[in-house]
C-alpha positions in Angstrom: 31.2 145.0 45.9 28.3 142.6 45.4 28.3 139.7 42.9 25.4 138.0 41.3 24.2 136.2 38.2 22.1 136.9 35.2 19.5 134.2 34.6 18.0 132.9 31.4 15.4 135.7 31.5 18.1 138.3 31.6 17.3 139.2 35.2 20.1 140.3 37.6 20.0 138.2 40.8 21.8 138.9 44.0 21.8 137.1 47.3 20.7 139.3 50.2 20.1 138.7 53.8 16.6 139.9 55.0 14.8 139.7 58.4 13.3 141.6 61.2 15.3 144.5 62.6 17.5 143.2 65.4 16.8 139.6 64.5 18.7 136.9 62.6 18.5 137.2 58.8 17.7 134.6 56.1 19.5 134.6 52.7 17.2 135.2 49.7 17.8 135.6 46.0 16.6 139.0 44.9 15.9 140.1 41.3 17.3 143.6 41.1 15.6 146.1 38.8 17.9 148.5 36.9 15.9 151.3 38.5 16.4 149.9 42.0 15.2 152.5 44.6 16.0 150.7 47.9 12.8 148.7 48.1 12.6 144.9 47.8 9.4 143.0 46.9 8.9 139.8 48.9 6.3 137.1 48.6 3.6 137.4 51.3 4.6 133.9 52.6 8.1 135.2 53.3 6.8 138.3 55.0 4.5 136.1 57.2 7.1 133.5 58.0 9.5 136.2 59.2 6.8 138.1 61.1 7.6 141.4 59.5 5.6 144.3 60.9 3.3 146.2 58.6 4.3 149.8 58.2 2.1 151.6 55.6 0.6 151.5 52.1 2.1 153.4 49.2 1.4 153.9 45.5 4.1 152.8 43.1 4.5 153.3 39.4 5.4 150.2 37.3 7.5 150.2 34.2 4.5 150.4 32.0 3.3 153.6 33.8 0.4 152.0 35.6 0.1 152.6 39.3 -0.5 150.0 42.0 -0.9 150.0 45.8 1.9 148.3 47.7 1.8 147.1 51.3 5.1 148.2 53.0 6.6 146.1 55.8 9.6 147.0 57.9 12.6 144.8 57.5 16.4 144.9 57.7 18.5 144.0 54.7 22.3 143.3 54.6 23.3 145.1 51.4 27.0 145.1 50.3 28.0 144.1 53.8 26.0 146.9 55.5 22.7 146.7 57.3 
């Protein structure tokens, strides 16, 4: 089981470990959407600092129904004790 907090903006926040596949991970606070579908958004500075490899582009639908293009990078995440 994972534990987190709810901040003043009513956002659910969990600490997750993220990094390159097969490399050490760093702990980050992640805001988890109630419609969580296994993707995490990271600031470009974190992606660059970790040297995450670019994977592909994809179109995602936001909560307001608009569509945006996302750059997808490969990473490994420790989620509920499992990679």
